[in-house]
N, C-alpha and C positions, 0 to 999 in steps of 0.2 A: 683596449680590450681584446685586440686581435691575438696577441701573443698568448694570453691565458686560455682563450678558446681553442687555439691551435694545439696548445699543450694538452688541454683536456681531451680533445678528440684523438690526439696521438696516443695518449695513455689508455684511452678506451679500447683501442684496437691492438695495443702491444702490452697489455697488462698480464701479470701473473696472478692467477686466482687459486684459491684453495677451497675444496669442498670438505667441510669438517664433519667427521663421522659422529653418529650418535654415541653417547657414552654407554658402554656395556658393563655389566657386572657378571662375575663368575662365582659359582658355588661348587665346591668339591665335596663329594660324599665319600668318606673313607670306608671302603668296603671291608677292610679288615675289622672294623668295629661293628659292622652289620652281620657278616658271616651267616647270611640267610639268603639263599638264591631266590626263593619264592618272593621274599620281600624286595629284593633288587628288581625283579620283573614287575612287581606292583608299582614301584617308583617310576620305572621307565614308562609303563602303561599310563600312569596318571598324567605325566607330562605330555606324552604323545596324544592323549585323548583331548587335550586342550585345543589341538589342531590350530595352533597359532604360529605363523612363520617368524614371529619375533622372539621365540624361545627355542633353544636347541638342547637336546640331552644326548650324551654319548657315553659309552662305557670304554674305559681304557684298561686293558689287561696288564699293560706295562706298569702303570702307576697304581693299580688296584683301586680305582675310583670311578664314580659317576661324575660326569662333568656337565653342569647346567650353565648355559650362557644365555643372557637375555639383554635386550635394549629397553625393557620396560620394568623398572624396579618394582612397581606395584604387582606385576605378574609374578616376579620372583618371590615377593613377600607372601603371596597367596600360595605358591607351591611349597615353600618352606613351612608355612602354617599347616597345610594339609599333611605334609610329611610327618609333622610332630603330633598332630591331633588324631589323624585317621590311621596312620601307620606306626605310630609310636617310635619314630626314629629318634635316637638319643641326640641331644644337642651337641655333644662332643664329636659326633660324626660329621658335622657340617661346618665348613669354613667358607666365608664369602669375602671377596675382594673386588674392588673397582678396577677395571682395566684402563690402560693408558689411552688417552685421546690421540688418534692419528688422523692425518689429512691426506687428501689426494691433490696433487699439484697439476694445474692445467695452465699452459702457456698459449696465449693467442697472439699470432703474429701475422701482419700483412706481408712482410718480407721474409726471406729465408733467414732462419736463425743460425748462428754459428753453433758448432757441435758443443762448445763449452757452455752454452746456455741451458742445455738439458741436464737436469739434476738426476744423475744416475743412482743416487742414494735415497731418492724419495719415492713415494707412491705416486705415480703419474697417471693422468687420464689416458684413456684408450687412444684418443686423438693425438695426444702428445707423444705417446710411444710410437705410433705409426709414423708420425712426422719425423721422429728421430731416426727410425729405420730407413725411411726414404732418403734422409740426408746422408746416412752412412753409404747407401748404394751409389749416391752421386759422388761422394768424396773418395770412396775406395772401390771404383768399378771393377778393378781386377780381382777383388777379393769378395765383394758383397753384391748379391742380387736380391731384390725384394719382389715378392709375388703375391697377388691377391687371388683367392681361390673359390669364390662363390658369393652367396648372399645369405644373411640371417633372416629370421622370421619377421623382423621389423624392417626388412628391406635395406639393411646396411650392407654395403658391398663386401663381398668376399672374393675378390678377383685376383687372378694370378698376374704377376707383373715381372717381366724379364728385361732388365737393363734399360728401362724406359724412364727418361727423366721428365717428370711432370710435376705440376703444382701439388703440394701436399694436401690441399683442401679436398682433393679427391678421396682421401683416405679417412674422412671423418667416420668414426665408429665402424671401420671395416675390420675384417679378420685378415691380418697380413702376416706373411711368413718371411723370415730372413734366411738367406742361404749364404753360408761362409765357405768359400772354396778357393784355394790357391790354384788357379787355372793352369799354371805352368807345371804343376807336379804330376799331371797325367791322371789316369783312371784310378779311382780309389773308392772304398766302401763308404756308404752313407750312414749318418747318424741323425735320428729325428728326436727333437726335444720339444715338448709342448708344455704350456702352463695355462692356468686360468680356466680349466674345464669347469670348476666350481667357482661361482662368482665371488663368494665371501673370502676366498683364500688369497688375499692380496699379495702375500709374500711370494707366491708362486710366479706371477708375471714379472714382479720386480726383480726376482733373482734371475729369471731367464734373460731379461733385458740386460742386467748387469753382466751376466756371463758373455753375452754377445759383445758388449763393450770391452770386456777383459780379453776375449780371444782376439779381437781386432787390434787393440792397443798393444797387447803382448806380442802379437806377430810382428808389428812394425817396430817395436822397441827392442826386439831381439831376445825375448824371453824364450830360451831354448825349449822349456817344457811345452809352452803353448804353440810355438812354431812347429814343434813336432806333431802336435795334434792336428793343426790346420793343414800341415803338409801331407799327413797320412790319411786323414779322414775328411769327408765333406759333410759339414753340419747344416742341417735344415732345422731352423728354430722358430717356433710359433709361440710368442709370448702370451697371447690372450686368445684362447680357443672359443671362449664364450663372451663375446663383446657386449651383447645386449644385457646379460645378467650382471656383468662387471659394472657397466654404466649405471644400472639400476641400484646396485648395492651401495653406491655412495651418493646418489642423487638425493635432493632434499625430500622428495616424496617416496623414496625407496626404503628398503629394509637392509640394514647392514649385514644380517646373517643370511641373506638370500643365497641359495645354493644353485638353483636350476637356471635354465635359459628363460626366455620370455615368450615362448610360444603360447598363444592363447588356445587353451583346450576348449573345443567347441561344445562338449556335452555338459560341462559344469562351469562354474564361475572361477575355477582355479586356473592358475597360470603356471606354465613351465614344465620341462622335462629334465630329469637328471641325466646329463650327457654321458656320465660314466656308468650308466646302466643301459645305454642305447646302442652299444657296439654289437656287431653280429657274431657273437660267440657265446653260445648257451644263453642267448637273450631270453628274458622272461623266466629265468630260473630263480634260485634262491638269492635273497638279498635285494631284489628289485620289488616293485609293487605295481599292480594294475590300478590302484587307486590314484586318480588324477590329482588329488589334493596332497598326496604323500610327497615328502621331500626326496624320496628315491623312486618317484614315478618313472617307469622305464620307457614310456612312449607307446604309441599305437602299434609300432612294428620296429624291428631292428633298422637302424639308420633312417628313422622317420624324421630326424632333425637335420636341418640344413647344415649345421655346424659339423656334426659327426659325418654326414654324407660327403661333404666337401673335403674334409680332412682325410677320410678313408680313401676316397677316390685318388687324392694326391699321393698317398702312400702306395696304393696299388699300382699307380702309374710307374713306379720304380721297383715293383716287386722283384725279389731276387737280388737286389742291390743293397739292402739295408743290413748293416752290421748290428746296430743297437737301436732300441726305442726306449725313451724315458718320458714319463709323464709326471710332472711336478705338482704335488698337492700339499696340503697342510691339514692337520698338524700331527706331531707324534715322534718325529725323528726315526723314521722307519725306511728300510730299503726292501721293497716287496717285489716278488716275482710270481709268475703263474704257478698254479692255477688260482683263480679267484672264485670260480663257481663251486668249488669243492675243496675239501681238506686233503684230498688225495694228491700225491706229488706228481709233477709233470715228468715226462721221460728224460728230460735234461736237468733234473732237480739239482744234482751235485755240481754240474757245470754252472748253473745259475747261482747257486749258493757260494761257490768258490769266488766267482767274479764279484758278487755283491760284497763279500767279506773284504776283498781288496779295495773296493770303493769305500767301504766304511772305514778301513784302516787309513786310507789317504785322507779322508775327512777328519778323522780323529787327530792326525799328526799336526794339523794346523792350530786348532784352538781347543783340543781335547774334548770336542763335542762327540758324543756317542750316539750312533745309530744302531738300532736293532735290525737284524737280517732275518728274512724268512719268506715263505710262500704266503700269499694273501689269505687264502682259506685256512691256513694252519695257525697263524699267529694273530690275525686280526678278526676277520669275519668273512662269510661268504658273500660275494658281490658279483652276480652274473651280469654279463654284458659290459664288462670293463675293457678299457682300451689296451692295457698291457697284455691281457690274455688273448685278445683279438690279434694284436700284432704278432705274438708268438705263433698263433694258429695259421697265419698266412706265410710263415717261414722266416720271420725275423729271429735270428739265433739267440739274441740276448735282449730280453724285454723286461722293463721294470717300472714300477710306480714308486716315487720317492715322496714320503711325507716329511716336509721340511719342519723347522722349529716353529713354536716351541713344543713343550710337552702337554700343554693344557688348553690353548686357546688359538682362535683364528686371528685375534687382534694382537699383532706383533709390532713393536716400535720400529721405526725406520732404521735405527742403528744396528739392526740385525741383518739387514739386506746385504751389505758389503761383505761382512765376514762369512755369511752363508755361501755367497757366490764364490769367494776365495776357497773355501773348504771344498766345495763341489768340484771346482776345477782341478785342485790337487788330487781329489779322489778319482776323477776321470783319468788323470795321468797314470796313476797306479793301476786302475781298472784295465785300461787298454794295454799297458805293459804286461800284466799278468795273462790276459787272453792271448796276446801275441806269443807268449812263451808256452802256454799250456794248450792252445788250440790254433796253431799256425795255419792249418788247412782252411779255416774259415776265411781268413783274410785273403789268401790266394784265390779261393773260389769266387769270392765277391769281386775282386779286381777283374777276374776273367769275365764275370757277368756284366760288369759295368762297361768294360772295353767293347764287348759284343753289342751293347745297346747304344753306344755313343751317337751314331748317325741320326737316331730318331728320338733322342731323349726329351725334346720339348714338343713333340707332335701333338700331345693331348692338351697342351696349355698355350694357346695363342692369344695374344692381346686383342681385344675387340676395339678396332679403330674408331668405329662409330660411337661406342659408349665413351671411350676415352675423349674424343673430340667434344661430345656433348657436355661431359662433366668438366672438362677444361674450360669450355666457354662459360659455364655457370660460375666457376671460380673467378674467371676474369671479369664477368659482369659485376660480381660482388665487390671486387677490388675497385672497379671503375666507379661504382656507386658511392663507396666510402670516400674515394678521392674527391668526387664532385661535392659531397657533403662538406668536407673540410674546406674546399675552395669557396663554397657558398658562405660558410661561416666566417672565413677570413675577410671576404669582400664586404659582406653585409655589415659586419661589426667594425 
């Protein structure tokens, strides 16, 4: 019996598990068949008044529809019944379909996994993503650095890490950033890309992670397009800005459509703040909410949330060195730029629009996927306290929010991840080429700023040796305990 027990224990600690999401349903209301603005507002109010986080309603100007998404079929039936009986919505205006079931992959390992074991085309757990980034920094130290930048409200570490090779167990549910930089190419402008501000938008972290993989592999395989990007620009990429919410959105007790973080609001029984209403630019304006139970609750103050505070502090530590900021969201296939708090254009509207159109053209050239371009407040809705407008306000010349595929739902099958990442990378190639041609002074000025700051670039983010030693000892103790358990089982049986 020794061999079967050994195998069982080994499989227990080296298994690949999947968290299966709840099955969601989607209902589209064709607004062309309604053609009554007051009726549309009544429908939206009816759903919002349910105050149920398991149902979401959004209006899409692009598709001329109301989109209702829920993981509770009984709730959807109630909504449709009330639409028909109380609001006299014609049946022909409603279409309902079941969304595909998708999974989150989690790999538990006692020993270091090879890079090939991480499924870059899957929805991976936060722990697995961070473990993968850690392995990249060890395997490619001349190109990749990983950093942890603080703590979440649930005490998950958000600590900055610079070229320190430690056990990945330290990174469980932390907020971790990957820096891609060919150190031999000298001073260069920085590019920040974040994903996962909203927990339910799984395609966002998956695409950021895939782009990291593509940039590194493309650089070493001699892809001229990607080598040029990595040589000219320093990429700072944060796949999951909202770790607590992301973990909750796929846990057995969680809610698939969860949007906010997991900060426990003290004055009510409601949980969470919308991180993309918490940035310090026109905070508490239109598009946010003071209602702690609202899905767009803006928080008690700007940067009240540890996730936004840690990320903004990191960005500010390199102020004057950023070329571009991108925040990946879903859904809608949109390339959005400031302002978000108003429909008025920003002073650099034409410059933003021109660069965004080149990004959209590059994306379209790969798989003919079309993205709509425009200012947030003009073509979508007003959303004060958003990250892309904050980044622009502190001097980032080019700042964007990208709404990834598809056009109707947050629940996107995994086969969309890789093509979306490929499209975005080609889009970035054309985006940077256009800016270099049309706005060459920006690049030169940023290089000068970076060069001037090089001697003190890491002063604000030093690794805590005591915390590192404590967490490393904890991971070693767990490893020792599991080894002793296996040895006991082998000897006893």
